[in-house]
C-alpha positions as CSV (number, residue, x, y, z in Angstrom):
1,M,-48.4,-122.6,-8.6
2,N,-44.9,-121.3,-8.1
3,R,-46.1,-118.2,-6.3
4,I,-48.1,-120.3,-3.8
5,W,-45.0,-122.5,-3.2
6,S,-42.7,-119.5,-2.7
7,K,-45.2,-117.9,-0.2
8,G,-45.3,-121.2,1.7
9,V,-41.6,-121.4,1.9
10,S,-41.3,-117.8,3.1
11,I,-43.8,-118.5,5.9
12,L,-41.9,-121.6,6.8
13,L,-38.6,-119.8,6.9
14,V,-40.0,-117.0,9.1
15,S,-41.4,-119.6,11.4
16,I,-38.0,-121.3,11.7
17,M,-36.2,-118.1,12.3
18,V,-38.7,-117.0,15.0
19,G,-38.5,-120.4,16.6
20,G,-34.8,-120.3,16.6
21,L,-34.8,-116.9,18.2
22,L,-37.2,-118.1,20.9
23,S,-35.2,-121.2,21.6
24,G,-32.0,-119.1,21.9
25,C,-33.7,-117.2,24.8
26,T,-34.9,-120.3,26.6
27,N,-32.0,-122.8,26.1
28,S,-31.6,-124.5,29.4
29,S,-27.9,-124.9,28.9
30,G,-27.2,-121.2,28.6
31,N,-25.3,-121.7,25.4
32,G,-25.6,-119.7,22.2
33,E,-27.1,-116.2,23.0
34,G,-27.6,-117.1,26.6
35,A,-30.7,-118.5,28.3
36,E,-32.9,-115.7,29.4
37,G,-36.4,-116.4,30.7
38,E,-38.2,-115.7,34.0
39,N,-35.0,-116.5,35.9
40,G,-32.8,-114.2,33.9
41,N,-29.6,-115.5,32.4
42,K,-28.7,-119.1,33.0
43,L,-25.0,-120.0,32.7
44,K,-23.5,-123.5,32.6
45,I,-20.3,-123.8,34.5
46,L,-17.8,-126.7,34.2
47,H,-15.9,-127.1,37.4
48,N,-13.0,-129.2,36.1
49,W,-11.8,-130.7,39.4
50,N,-12.0,-134.4,39.8
51,G,-14.3,-135.4,42.7
52,S,-15.9,-131.9,43.1
53,G,-19.6,-131.7,43.6
54,G,-22.5,-129.5,44.5
55,S,-25.9,-129.3,46.2
56,D,-28.4,-132.1,46.4
57,N,-31.2,-129.7,46.8
58,G,-31.2,-127.5,43.7
59,I,-30.4,-123.8,43.9
60,T,-28.6,-122.9,47.2
61,P,-29.0,-119.8,49.4
62,V,-25.6,-118.5,48.2
63,E,-26.8,-118.9,44.5
64,E,-30.0,-117.1,45.3
65,V,-27.9,-114.1,46.4
66,I,-25.8,-114.4,43.2
67,K,-29.1,-114.4,41.2
68,E,-30.3,-111.3,43.0
69,K,-27.0,-109.4,42.5
70,T,-26.2,-110.4,38.9
71,G,-29.4,-111.8,37.4
72,V,-27.6,-115.1,36.8
73,T,-28.8,-118.6,37.5
74,L,-26.1,-121.3,37.6
75,E,-26.1,-124.8,36.1
76,W,-23.1,-126.9,37.2
77,E,-21.2,-129.7,35.7
78,Y,-18.5,-131.5,37.8
79,T,-15.7,-133.7,36.6
80,K,-15.4,-137.3,37.7
81,G,-12.0,-138.5,36.3
82,S,-9.0,-137.0,34.6
83,E,-9.1,-133.2,34.4
84,T,-6.8,-133.3,31.4
85,E,-9.0,-135.7,29.5
86,K,-12.0,-133.6,30.3
87,V,-10.6,-130.4,29.0
88,N,-9.5,-132.1,25.8
89,Q,-12.8,-133.9,25.4
90,I,-15.1,-130.8,25.7
91,F,-13.2,-129.0,22.9
92,A,-13.0,-132.1,20.7
93,T,-16.7,-132.8,21.0
94,Q,-17.8,-129.1,21.2
95,D,-20.0,-130.1,24.2
96,L,-19.0,-126.8,25.8
97,P,-20.1,-125.0,29.0
98,D,-20.5,-121.2,29.0
99,I,-17.8,-120.9,31.7
100,Y,-14.8,-123.2,32.2
101,T,-12.7,-123.3,35.3
102,G,-10.0,-125.8,36.1
103,P,-6.4,-126.3,37.2
104,A,-3.8,-123.7,36.4
105,W,-1.0,-126.1,35.6
106,G,0.0,-129.3,33.7
107,G,-2.0,-130.8,30.9
108,E,-5.2,-129.1,32.0
109,L,-3.6,-125.7,31.4
110,D,-2.1,-126.8,28.2
111,G,-5.5,-127.9,27.0
112,I,-7.2,-124.6,27.7
113,I,-4.3,-122.6,26.2
114,K,-4.6,-124.7,23.0
115,A,-8.3,-123.8,23.0
116,A,-7.5,-120.1,23.3
117,K,-5.1,-120.3,20.4
118,E,-7.7,-122.1,18.3
119,G,-10.3,-119.4,18.9
120,Q,-12.5,-121.6,21.0
121,L,-12.6,-119.1,23.9
122,V,-13.9,-115.5,24.1
123,D,-11.4,-112.7,23.8
124,I,-12.3,-110.3,26.7
125,S,-9.4,-107.8,26.2
126,D,-11.8,-105.0,25.0
127,K,-14.2,-105.5,28.0
128,L,-11.8,-105.6,30.9
129,G,-12.0,-101.9,31.4
130,D,-15.6,-102.4,32.5
131,Y,-14.8,-105.2,35.0
132,P,-12.0,-103.9,37.3
133,N,-12.0,-107.0,39.6
134,L,-11.2,-109.2,36.6
135,A,-8.6,-106.8,35.2
136,K,-6.9,-106.8,38.6
137,S,-6.7,-110.6,38.8
138,I,-4.6,-110.8,35.6
139,A,-2.6,-107.6,35.9
140,K,1.1,-108.4,35.3
141,E,2.1,-107.7,38.8
142,N,-0.4,-110.1,40.2
143,V,0.6,-113.2,38.1
144,P,3.7,-115.3,38.4
145,P,6.0,-114.2,35.5
146,A,6.3,-117.5,33.6
147,L,2.6,-118.2,33.9
148,Y,1.8,-114.6,32.7
149,E,4.0,-115.1,29.6
150,K,2.6,-118.6,28.9
151,A,-1.1,-118.3,29.6
152,I,-2.2,-114.8,30.1
153,D,-0.3,-112.5,27.7
154,A,0.4,-115.0,25.0
155,Y,-2.1,-114.1,22.3
156,D,-0.9,-110.9,20.6
157,G,-2.7,-108.6,23.0
158,K,-5.9,-110.6,23.3
159,K,-7.0,-112.0,26.7
160,Y,-8.7,-115.3,27.1
161,L,-7.9,-116.6,30.5
162,L,-8.4,-115.3,34.1
163,L,-6.2,-116.5,36.9
164,Q,-8.0,-117.3,40.1
165,N,-6.8,-117.7,43.7
166,Q,-3.3,-116.1,43.2
167,P,-2.4,-114.9,46.8
168,A,-2.9,-111.2,47.0
169,T,-0.2,-111.0,49.6
170,N,2.3,-113.4,51.3
171,E,-0.2,-113.5,54.2
172,D,-2.7,-115.1,51.8
173,G,-0.4,-117.8,50.5
174,M,-1.8,-121.2,51.3
175,D,0.6,-124.0,52.3
176,W,-1.4,-127.1,51.9
177,L,1.1,-129.2,53.9
178,Y,1.6,-132.0,51.4
179,G,3.3,-135.0,52.9
180,F,2.9,-138.5,54.3
181,Y,0.6,-138.9,57.3
182,V,0.3,-142.0,59.5
183,R,-2.5,-143.0,61.8
184,K,-1.3,-142.2,65.3
185,D,-2.7,-145.5,66.8
186,I,-0.9,-147.6,64.1
187,A,2.4,-145.8,64.7
188,E,2.1,-146.5,68.4
189,K,1.1,-150.1,67.7
190,V,4.2,-150.9,65.7
191,G,6.4,-148.8,68.0
192,V,7.7,-146.2,65.5
193,D,8.0,-142.5,66.3
194,P,6.8,-140.8,63.0
195,Q,9.4,-138.0,63.5
196,S,12.2,-140.6,63.5
197,V,11.3,-141.5,59.9
198,V,13.7,-139.2,57.9
199,T,15.4,-141.2,55.1
200,K,14.0,-143.3,52.3
201,E,15.3,-146.4,54.2
202,D,13.4,-145.3,57.3
203,F,10.3,-144.8,55.3
204,Y,10.6,-148.3,53.7
205,N,11.2,-149.9,57.1
206,F,8.2,-148.2,58.6
207,L,6.0,-149.5,55.8
208,Q,7.4,-153.0,56.3
209,K,6.7,-152.9,60.1
210,I,3.1,-152.0,59.4
211,K,2.8,-154.9,56.9
212,D,4.4,-157.3,59.3
213,A,1.9,-156.3,62.0
214,N,-0.8,-158.0,59.8
215,L,-3.4,-155.4,60.7
216,K,-7.0,-155.9,59.7
217,E,-10.2,-153.8,59.8
218,S,-13.6,-155.5,59.5
219,G,-11.8,-158.6,58.4
220,Q,-10.0,-156.8,55.6
221,P,-6.2,-156.0,55.4
222,V,-4.8,-152.6,56.2
223,F,-2.6,-151.3,53.4
224,P,0.6,-149.7,54.7
225,L,0.4,-146.9,52.1
226,G,-2.5,-145.4,50.1
227,G,-3.8,-142.3,48.5
228,F,-6.9,-140.8,47.0
229,S,-8.3,-141.2,43.4
230,N,-6.2,-142.0,40.4
231,G,-3.0,-142.1,42.5
232,W,-3.3,-138.7,44.0
233,S,-0.9,-138.0,45.7
234,V,1.0,-141.3,46.3
235,G,4.0,-140.3,44.2
236,I,5.2,-137.3,46.3
237,G,8.0,-139.5,47.7
238,N,10.0,-138.3,44.6
239,T,11.5,-135.5,46.7
240,M,13.6,-138.2,48.5
241,F,15.3,-139.0,45.1
242,Y,15.6,-135.7,43.3
243,S,14.8,-132.1,44.1
244,G,11.1,-132.4,43.4
245,A,11.0,-129.8,40.6
246,G,10.1,-130.8,37.0
247,Y,13.6,-129.8,35.8
248,V,16.9,-130.3,37.7
249,D,20.2,-128.4,37.7
250,K,22.9,-130.3,35.7
251,G,25.6,-128.3,37.3
252,D,26.8,-126.6,34.1
253,G,24.4,-123.7,34.0
254,T,21.7,-125.8,32.2
255,V,18.7,-127.9,33.3
256,E,17.4,-131.3,32.3
257,H,13.9,-132.8,32.8
258,N,13.9,-135.0,35.9
259,F,12.7,-137.9,33.8
260,F,16.2,-138.2,32.4
261,T,18.0,-138.4,35.8
262,K,19.4,-141.2,37.8
263,G,17.3,-140.1,40.7
264,Y,14.1,-140.7,38.6
265,E,15.2,-144.3,38.0
266,E,15.8,-144.9,41.7
267,Y,12.4,-143.3,42.5
268,T,10.7,-145.6,40.0
269,L,12.4,-148.7,41.3
270,F,11.6,-147.8,45.0
271,Y,7.9,-147.5,44.2
272,R,8.1,-150.8,42.2
273,K,9.4,-152.4,45.3
274,L,6.6,-151.1,47.3
275,V,4.0,-152.5,44.9
276,E,5.8,-155.9,44.6
277,E,6.1,-156.4,48.3
278,G,2.5,-155.4,49.1
279,L,3.5,-152.2,50.9
280,M,1.1,-150.0,48.8
281,D,-2.5,-150.3,47.9
282,P,-2.4,-151.8,44.3
283,E,-5.7,-150.0,43.4
284,A,-4.2,-146.6,44.3
285,F,-3.8,-145.6,40.7
286,T,-7.2,-146.9,39.4
287,Q,-9.7,-146.2,42.2
288,T,-12.3,-143.5,42.2
289,D,-12.5,-140.9,44.9
290,P,-15.5,-142.4,46.6
291,I,-13.7,-145.8,46.8
292,A,-10.6,-144.2,48.2
293,K,-12.5,-142.4,50.8
294,E,-14.5,-145.5,51.7
295,K,-11.2,-147.3,52.4
296,I,-10.1,-144.4,54.7
297,N,-13.4,-144.5,56.5
298,Q,-13.0,-148.3,57.0
299,G,-9.7,-147.7,58.6
300,R,-7.8,-149.6,55.9
301,I,-5.1,-147.1,55.0
302,A,-2.2,-146.7,57.5
303,I,-0.2,-144.0,55.8
304,L,-1.9,-141.5,53.4
305,A,-0.1,-139.2,50.9
306,A,-1.8,-136.0,50.2
307,H,-2.3,-132.5,51.5
308,Y,-3.4,-132.3,55.1
309,P,-6.8,-130.6,54.7
310,A,-7.9,-133.5,52.4
311,I,-6.7,-136.1,54.9
312,L,-8.5,-134.4,57.8
313,D,-11.7,-134.2,55.8
314,A,-11.6,-137.7,54.5
315,S,-10.7,-139.3,57.9
316,K,-13.1,-137.2,60.0
317,E,-15.8,-139.9,60.3
318,Y,-13.4,-142.7,61.2
319,V,-11.5,-140.6,63.7
320,T,-14.8,-139.5,65.4
321,S,-15.8,-143.1,66.0
322,H,-12.2,-144.3,66.8
323,P,-10.6,-141.7,69.1
324,G,-6.8,-141.7,68.8
325,S,-6.7,-142.7,65.1
326,D,-5.9,-139.2,63.9
327,Y,-3.5,-138.9,60.9
328,I,-0.2,-137.2,62.0
329,P,2.8,-136.1,59.9
330,I,5.8,-138.3,59.2
331,G,9.2,-136.8,59.0
332,P,10.1,-134.3,57.7
333,L,11.7,-136.6,55.1
334,E,15.0,-135.9,53.5
335,R,15.1,-133.9,50.3
336,A,17.7,-135.2,47.8
337,D,20.6,-132.8,47.2
338,V,18.9,-130.1,49.3
339,D,20.4,-128.5,52.4
340,P,18.3,-129.6,55.4
341,S,18.3,-126.1,56.8
342,R,16.7,-124.7,53.6
343,P,13.1,-123.4,53.9
344,V,10.6,-125.5,52.0
345,D,10.3,-124.2,48.4
346,L,6.6,-123.9,47.4
347,G,5.1,-122.9,44.1
348,I,2.2,-121.0,45.6
349,Q,0.3,-119.7,42.6
350,G,-3.3,-119.4,41.6
351,N,-4.9,-122.8,41.4
352,N,-7.5,-122.0,38.7
353,V,-7.8,-120.6,35.3
354,T,-11.3,-119.5,34.1
355,A,-12.5,-118.8,30.6
356,I,-15.7,-118.0,28.7
357,T,-16.0,-120.5,25.8
358,S,-17.0,-119.7,22.2
359,S,-20.4,-121.4,22.9
360,C,-21.3,-118.3,24.9
361,K,-22.2,-115.3,22.6
362,G,-23.8,-111.9,22.8
363,A,-25.8,-111.3,26.0
364,C,-24.3,-114.6,27.4
365,V,-20.8,-113.1,27.4
366,D,-22.0,-109.9,29.2
367,A,-23.8,-112.0,31.8
368,A,-20.8,-114.2,32.3
369,L,-18.5,-111.2,32.8
370,K,-20.9,-109.5,35.2
371,F,-21.1,-112.7,37.2
372,L,-17.4,-113.3,37.3
373,D,-16.6,-109.7,38.2
374,Y,-19.0,-109.9,41.1
375,M,-17.5,-113.1,42.4
376,A,-14.1,-111.5,42.2
377,S,-15.2,-108.6,44.4
378,D,-14.7,-108.6,48.1
379,E,-18.5,-109.2,48.5
380,G,-18.4,-112.1,46.1
381,F,-15.2,-113.5,47.7
382,M,-16.8,-113.6,51.1
383,L,-20.1,-114.9,49.8
384,A,-18.4,-117.9,48.2
385,R,-16.3,-118.8,51.3
386,Y,-18.5,-117.8,54.2
387,G,-22.1,-118.0,52.9
388,V,-24.8,-115.5,53.2
389,Q,-24.1,-112.5,55.5
390,G,-26.9,-112.2,58.1
391,V,-27.7,-115.9,57.8
392,H,-24.5,-117.9,58.0
393,W,-22.2,-115.2,59.4
394,D,-22.1,-111.5,60.4
395,M,-19.6,-108.7,60.8
396,K,-18.7,-107.9,64.4
397,D,-16.1,-105.3,65.2
398,G,-15.0,-105.3,61.6
399,K,-14.4,-109.0,61.4
400,P,-16.6,-111.8,60.0
401,L,-17.7,-114.2,62.6
402,P,-19.7,-117.4,62.0
403,N,-23.3,-117.9,63.2
404,K,-23.0,-120.5,66.0
405,E,-25.9,-122.5,64.7
406,W,-24.3,-122.9,61.3
407,F,-20.9,-123.4,62.8
408,D,-22.2,-126.3,64.8
409,K,-24.1,-127.8,61.9
410,F,-21.0,-127.6,59.6
411,T,-18.8,-129.0,62.3
412,A,-21.1,-131.9,63.0
413,D,-21.6,-132.8,59.3
414,Q,-18.8,-135.2,58.4
415,S,-19.9,-135.6,54.8
416,G,-19.7,-131.9,53.9
417,K,-23.1,-132.0,52.3
418,V,-24.7,-129.5,54.7
419,R,-22.2,-126.9,53.6
420,K,-22.6,-127.7,49.9
421,N,-26.4,-127.5,50.2
422,E,-26.0,-124.0,51.5
423,G,-23.8,-123.1,48.5
424,I,-20.4,-123.2,50.2
425,S,-17.6,-125.4,48.7
426,I,-19.5,-126.1,45.5
427,G,-16.9,-124.5,43.2
428,L,-17.7,-120.8,43.5
429,E,-14.5,-120.3,45.5
430,S,-12.6,-121.3,42.4
431,I,-13.7,-118.1,40.6
432,T,-13.2,-115.4,43.2
433,G,-10.1,-113.5,41.8
434,L,-7.1,-112.9,43.9
435,D,-7.0,-114.9,47.1
436,R,-7.3,-112.5,50.0
437,I,-8.6,-114.8,52.7
438,N,-6.5,-113.2,55.4
439,S,-5.6,-109.8,54.1
440,A,-9.1,-108.7,53.1
441,A,-11.4,-111.3,54.6
442,G,-11.1,-112.9,58.0
443,G,-9.4,-116.3,57.6
444,D,-11.2,-119.6,57.6
445,I,-14.1,-118.8,59.9
446,W,-15.5,-122.3,59.6
447,A,-12.4,-124.1,60.8
448,D,-12.9,-125.6,64.2
449,Q,-10.2,-125.2,66.8
450,E,-9.2,-128.9,66.7
451,R,-8.6,-128.6,63.0
452,L,-6.6,-125.4,63.4
453,D,-4.5,-127.0,66.1
454,A,-3.8,-130.1,63.9
455,M,-2.7,-127.9,61.0
456,E,-0.4,-125.8,63.2
457,N,1.1,-128.9,64.7
458,A,1.8,-130.3,61.3
459,R,3.3,-127.0,60.2
460,K,5.7,-127.0,63.1
461,I,6.9,-130.5,62.2
462,L,7.0,-130.3,58.4
463,R,8.2,-126.7,58.1
464,P,10.9,-126.3,60.8
465,N,12.7,-123.7,58.7
466,G,9.6,-122.0,57.3
467,I,8.7,-121.8,53.6
468,Q,9.8,-119.6,50.7
469,V,7.4,-118.9,47.8
470,I,8.9,-119.7,44.4
471,T,9.0,-116.7,42.1
472,A,11.5,-118.0,39.6
473,Y,10.9,-119.2,36.0
474,N,9.7,-122.7,35.5
475,P,11.4,-124.4,32.5
476,G,8.1,-126.3,31.9
477,D,6.5,-123.0,30.9
478,V,9.3,-122.1,28.6
479,I,9.7,-125.4,26.7
480,T,6.1,-125.1,25.5
481,K,7.2,-122.1,23.3
482,S,9.8,-124.2,21.5
483,P,9.3,-124.9,17.8
484,E,9.4,-128.7,18.6
485,W,6.7,-128.5,21.3
486,E,3.7,-129.6,19.2
487,M,5.6,-132.7,18.0
488,L,7.1,-133.3,21.5
489,K,4.1,-132.8,23.7
490,P,2.4,-136.3,23.1
491,S,5.6,-138.0,24.3
492,M,5.9,-135.6,27.3
493,D,2.3,-136.4,28.2
494,R,3.2,-140.1,28.3
495,M,5.6,-139.7,31.3
496,G,3.0,-140.2,34.1
497,D,1.6,-143.3,32.4
498,A,5.0,-144.7,31.7
499,W,5.9,-144.3,35.4
500,K,2.8,-146.2,36.5
501,E,3.5,-149.0,34.0
502,A,7.1,-149.2,35.2
503,I,6.2,-149.5,38.9
504,F,3.9,-152.4,38.0
505,A,6.4,-154.1,35.8
506,K,7.5,-157.7,36.5
507,S,11.2,-156.8,37.2
508,D,13.5,-153.8,37.7
509,E,14.9,-154.4,34.2
510,A,11.4,-154.3,32.7
511,A,10.7,-151.1,34.6
512,L,13.8,-149.4,33.4
513,S,13.1,-150.6,29.8
514,I,9.8,-148.8,29.9
515,I,11.4,-145.6,31.1
516,N,14.3,-145.8,28.5
517,D,11.9,-146.6,25.7
518,L,10.0,-143.3,26.4
519,R,13.3,-141.4,26.8
520,E,14.3,-142.6,23.3
521,Q,10.8,-141.6,22.0
522,L,11.2,-138.1,23.5
523,R,14.6,-137.6,21.8
524,K,13.1,-138.7,18.5
525,T,10.3,-136.2,18.8
526,G,12.6,-133.2,19.5
527,Y,13.4,-133.2,23.2
528,D,17.1,-132.3,22.8
529,Q,16.3,-129.3,20.5
530,A,13.5,-128.2,22.7
531,M,15.7,-128.3,25.8
532,Q,18.4,-126.3,23.9
533,F,15.7,-123.7,23.2
534,T,14.6,-123.7,26.8
535,N,18.1,-123.3,28.2
536,E,18.9,-120.5,25.8
537,N,15.8,-118.6,26.8
538,L,16.5,-119.1,30.5
539,K,20.0,-117.7,30.5
540,G,20.5,-115.1,33.2
541,K,17.1,-115.9,34.8
542,D,16.4,-117.4,38.2
543,I,15.1,-121.0,37.5
544,V,13.0,-123.4,39.5
545,T,15.1,-126.4,40.3
546,V,13.9,-127.2,43.8
547,Q,10.3,-127.6,44.7
548,M,8.0,-129.3,47.2
549,P,4.4,-130.3,46.4
550,N,1.9,-127.6,47.1
């Protein structure tokens, strides 16, 4: 009896093992040993950018080329909400993609660095020799120094993160032209020249004039000031109150976090005044991206805060049906304690970090590296941005030129869906290595002349003294290495939420109380000691104390 039972168990175990092996080769998510069936390897990618999205029609022509070149089929996941919350969630729940790509700064970067230190990412250090495009993207000379120390070379020789979109040359540095932009027709209606708005008082008075005009669209009120989802990027008025950087110069050779400055208090109370007096959309910090864009397309936002490409894209439909309603730049606005003749300080660095998660093993890792290295090649770079050569564009006299049929289709499509359905702007551009859009490619071949003219006009207004790319050390990268950081970080992460609570407080006193309570909490959790560590480690180094949004 025992012999029969043992044989049955053996057969059962073999069946389970074989079944497991088979399921590992056909797993639709691509996790485990990688999904390999008739379509080759399937890789699941999380594109951790709020509001991003892909094709409505399944695999795109661009992805077909990728499949042909690398044997990889892509399965996408896009984030709808906080990128920081998303990166923390996937590692807490272990609902992991094969490839993660997301913002290269702030809480999102902290979350992916934490995952690396916990062994939740794949160490690729021994494989980089076989993938030259990936190795080049994280070579020391191609990464900002503080970011290199914090995120790339921070694991005792192991390598977990790839930096994407770092400008290969100064020519490739993208100035997104962050600022406040007003609808031209509204500025004319209230009789204000946008370039006459320079001081914080000018800005407040401009908003008040718009409110007093009692403008309506489709029977609904027009908000003087608004933004996109989750408050992006309404708060960029901070540069009128302090130098815009995360840490400010105390004048004694040390720096202090801006949260502890008088300028931060004035900045908070200024925005509280805007909320209290109805000068700002009260839903700006809670609305989703589709709702924000719906308001813009309804003509209900007079002044938008964001970078100019996002504003041009979001307002295209409304402007087309309402000629003369283009958004044009305000200012340039004053920068607190900054010489007006100083070039604009921009922290132009790669905007994405990419990693292979521990859920991807064996053949999956090799497939992921082959795919990523191809995307970081010149061929992959141009495929992601231009589409399929011979279909969407062609080389003529050594330069890429758009196919007129597709140029007209993309220009006419106000939703951007036609482009996405071809495989352009679906997230592939986030994993193409060093940004060489001008030095090695041919610029943005899909930008229509009207858009290029608008960007150039805004650049002349907002950058009268040009720009300078920040190469100094950011104290925010150094403080994370302090012994107190693990205890301090939860309090630091509360700053943004505390500011939002403060600007919706019932009084100035209540607003300042919220700020001061968190300041006290920061000190209790090691802020002073962490800052001492930071200042000691920054002695003799060039430090970022002035910065504009980019």
